[in-house]
C-alpha positions in Angstrom: 35.3 -40.3 -22.8 34.1 -42.4 -24.7 29.8 -42.7 -24.0 28.2 -46.1 -24.0 25.3 -46.4 -26.2 21.9 -46.2 -24.8 20.0 -48.3 -27.1 17.6 -45.3 -27.1 16.9 -42.8 -29.6 14.8 -39.4 -29.5 13.2 -36.9 -31.7 13.5 -33.3 -30.8 11.9 -30.5 -32.8 13.0 -27.3 -33.3 17.0 -28.0 -31.8 19.4 -26.5 -34.3 19.8 -24.1 -31.3 18.6 -22.7 -28.2 16.5 -25.0 -25.4 15.9 -27.1 -28.2 20.2 -28.1 -28.9 20.3 -28.1 -25.4 18.2 -30.6 -24.6 19.8 -32.5 -27.8 22.9 -32.3 -26.2 22.1 -33.8 -22.8 20.6 -36.8 -24.9 23.8 -37.7 -26.7 25.9 -37.0 -24.0 24.7 -40.1 -22.1 23.9 -41.8 -25.4 20.9 -41.8 -26.6 21.0 -41.4 -30.8 18.8 -38.3 -31.8 17.1 -36.6 -34.7 17.3 -33.0 -34.6 14.2 -30.7 -36.5 14.8 -27.3 -37.6 14.1 -25.0 -40.4 17.2 -23.8 -41.5 19.2 -27.2 -43.3 22.5 -25.6 -42.7 22.2 -24.9 -39.3 20.8 -28.0 -38.7 23.9 -29.0 -40.0 26.3 -27.3 -38.1 24.3 -28.1 -35.0 24.4 -31.8 -35.7 28.5 -31.5 -36.3 29.0 -30.1 -33.2 26.9 -32.6 -31.6 28.5 -35.9 -33.4 27.1 -36.0 -36.7 27.9 -40.1 -35.8 24.8 -40.1 -33.2 22.9 -37.6 -34.7 20.1 -37.3 -37.7 19.1 -34.2 -39.2 15.5 -33.6 -40.8 15.2 -30.1 -41.9 11.1 -28.9 -42.3 8.9 -26.7 -40.5 7.1 -27.9 -37.6 3.7 -27.6 -38.5 3.8 -28.8 -42.1 2.4 -32.0 -42.3 4.6 -33.7 -44.3 8.0 -32.2 -42.6 6.3 -34.0 -39.3 6.1 -37.6 -41.8 9.5 -37.1 -42.9 10.9 -36.8 -39.8 9.1 -39.7 -38.1 9.4 -41.8 -40.9 13.3 -41.0 -41.4 13.8 -41.7 -38.4 12.6 -45.4 -38.0 14.3 -45.8 -41.9 17.6 -45.1 -39.9 17.0 -46.0 -36.3 14.2 -48.6 -36.6 12.8 -47.1 -33.1 11.7 -43.6 -31.9 11.6 -44.0 -27.5 11.4 -40.4 -27.3 9.6 -37.2 -28.3 10.3 -33.8 -27.7 8.2 -31.4 -28.9 9.9 -28.0 -28.6 9.7 -26.1 -31.8 8.1 -23.3 -31.4 7.1 -19.6 -32.4 6.4 -15.8 -31.1 5.7 -13.5 -34.3 3.8 -10.9 -32.4 3.9 -8.8 -29.3 0.8 -6.9 -28.2 -2.3 -6.9 -26.2 -4.3 -9.6 -27.1 -7.8 -7.6 -27.8 -5.8 -6.2 -30.9 -3.6 -9.3 -31.9 -4.3 -10.4 -36.2 -6.2 -13.4 -35.8 -4.0 -15.1 -38.7 -0.8 -14.5 -36.5 -2.5 -16.5 -33.7 -3.1 -19.6 -36.1 0.3 -19.2 -36.7 1.0 -19.4 -33.5 -1.1 -22.2 -32.4 -0.7 -24.2 -35.6 3.4 -24.0 -34.6 3.4 -24.5 -31.2 0.2 -26.7 -30.3 -0.8 -28.3 -33.3 2.2 -29.6 -34.7 3.2 -31.1 -31.3 0.0 -33.0 -31.7 0.8 -34.0 -34.6 4.7 -35.8 -34.0 2.9 -36.6 -30.8 0.2 -39.4 -33.1 2.7 -39.8 -35.4 5.7 -41.3 -33.4 3.1 -42.9 -31.3 2.1 -44.7 -33.9 4.9 -45.6 -35.8 6.7 -46.8 -32.2 5.6 -46.1 -29.4 1.9 -47.8 -29.1 3.5 -50.8 -29.5 7.0 -50.8 -27.3 6.0 -47.5 -25.5 8.5 -44.8 -24.8 8.3 -41.1 -23.6 6.8 -37.5 -24.6 8.4 -34.2 -23.1 6.4 -31.1 -24.6 8.1 -27.7 -23.7 5.5 -25.3 -22.2 6.1 -21.7 -20.6 5.4 -20.2 -17.5 4.0 -17.7 -19.7 1.4 -20.2 -20.0 0.6 -20.5 -16.1 -1.0 -17.4 -16.1 -1.2 -14.2 -17.7 1.2 -13.0 -19.8 0.8 -9.3 -20.9 2.0 -8.3 -24.8 2.8 -11.8 -24.8 -0.8 -13.6 -24.8 -0.9 -15.4 -28.1 2.1 -17.4 -26.9 0.8 -17.7 -23.8 -2.3 -19.3 -24.6 -0.8 -21.5 -26.9 1.6 -22.9 -23.9 -1.5 -23.2 -21.8 -2.6 -25.6 -24.5 0.5 -27.4 -24.3 -0.2 -28.0 -20.5 -3.7 -29.5 -21.1 -2.2 -31.1 -24.5 0.0 -33.0 -22.1 -2.6 -34.2 -19.5 -5.3 -35.4 -22.8 -1.8 -37.2 -24.0 -0.6 -38.3 -21.0 -4.1 -40.3 -20.1 -4.7 -41.7 -23.5 -1.2 -43.4 -24.0 -1.2 -44.7 -20.7 0.0 -47.3 -19.3 3.2 -47.2 -22.2 4.2 -43.8 -23.0 4.4 -41.4 -20.5 4.2 -37.7 -21.4 5.3 -34.6 -19.4 6.1 -30.6 -19.8 8.6 -28.5 -19.0 7.5 -24.6 -18.1 10.7 -22.6 -18.2 11.4 -19.1 -17.6 13.7 -16.7 -19.7 16.0 -19.0 -21.2 18.8 -17.3 -22.7 18.7 -18.1 -26.2 18.8 -15.9 -29.5 14.3 -16.8 -29.0 13.7 -15.0 -26.1 16.7 -12.2 -26.5 14.0 -9.5 -26.8 13.4 -10.3 -23.2 16.6 -9.2 -21.7 19.0 -8.0 -24.4 20.5 -5.2 -22.8 19.3 -5.6 -19.4 19.8 -9.1 -18.3 21.1 -7.9 -15.1 17.8 -6.2 -14.1 15.9 -8.8 -15.5 17.9 -11.5 -13.6 17.9 -9.5 -10.0 14.2 -10.5 -10.1 14.8 -14.5 -10.0 15.3 -15.4 -6.4 18.1 -17.7 -7.9 20.0 -14.8 -8.9 20.3 -15.8 -12.7 18.2 -16.2 -16.1 18.0 -19.8 -17.1 20.1 -21.7 -19.9 19.7 -24.3 -22.0 21.5 -26.6 -20.4 19.0 -26.2 -17.2 16.4 -27.3 -19.6 18.0 -30.2 -21.0 19.3 -31.7 -17.9 15.4 -31.7 -16.8 14.0 -33.2 -20.1 16.8 -35.9 -19.6 15.8 -36.7 -16.4 12.1 -36.8 -17.2 12.6 -39.0 -20.1 14.7 -42.0 -18.5 14.1 -44.6 -16.1 14.3 -42.6 -13.0 11.1 -40.3 -14.1 9.2 -44.1 -14.7 6.5 -43.2 -12.4 5.9 -39.8 -13.6 3.5 -38.5 -16.0 0.7 -36.2 -17.1 3.2 -33.5 -14.7 4.4 -30.1 -16.1 7.7 -29.5 -14.0 8.4 -25.8 -14.1 12.2 -25.0 -14.5 12.5 -21.1 -13.8 15.0 -20.4 -10.8 12.1 -19.5 -8.8 10.1 -16.9 -10.5 7.0 -17.7 -9.6 7.4 -17.5 -6.3 7.3 -14.0 -6.8 3.6 -14.4 -7.5 3.1 -16.0 -3.6 1.5 -19.0 -4.4 
């Protein structure tokens, strides 16, 4: 079935695989043109081929690199002439263990990649297109940012910062640009493999809906938030967790 072109363009960071790929897939399926970023150029090209090379542009680089941020937005404008939607999905979690023992250099890396890069991309898409033309942003946070997250504390703190960044941007960029976040629980990706591999059934049993998430779960949520039916939603964090937080009793 041929998909009608929506006329909209999205930039999705960290989208060569996992959640980012799932989001890009959902946007392409509804007719958007999509620019995906990631560190590995070969992986990006393979993903673009799978998504549809006629609708997907790739820009390789590290999310925290300001030159890469500039190149991604500039390339999007050069090829498509607009950037209606931004999805800040790129993230890292290189350390596990008590926050009291975390190497501060590693903590800085986590914040540079997970938070500062998101702000950088938001600033650039705002100046390039959204300030004058409107649009929407979705930041990928995590349930780890909504409470204590033992042994992945640096990651959890960075995701809590993403939730607040969402609030700040939503306030400042209104009324033309809506800004929301998604906070997933464990989604079956390579990034999260250490949290469930070899014991998926056991981990899934703690979820009221009886399974872990898949990238399509987040992709569908992001596509909704980046749509006209969500036109009166901004500054919100949508929890996509299979009911996990219900176990917390609040």
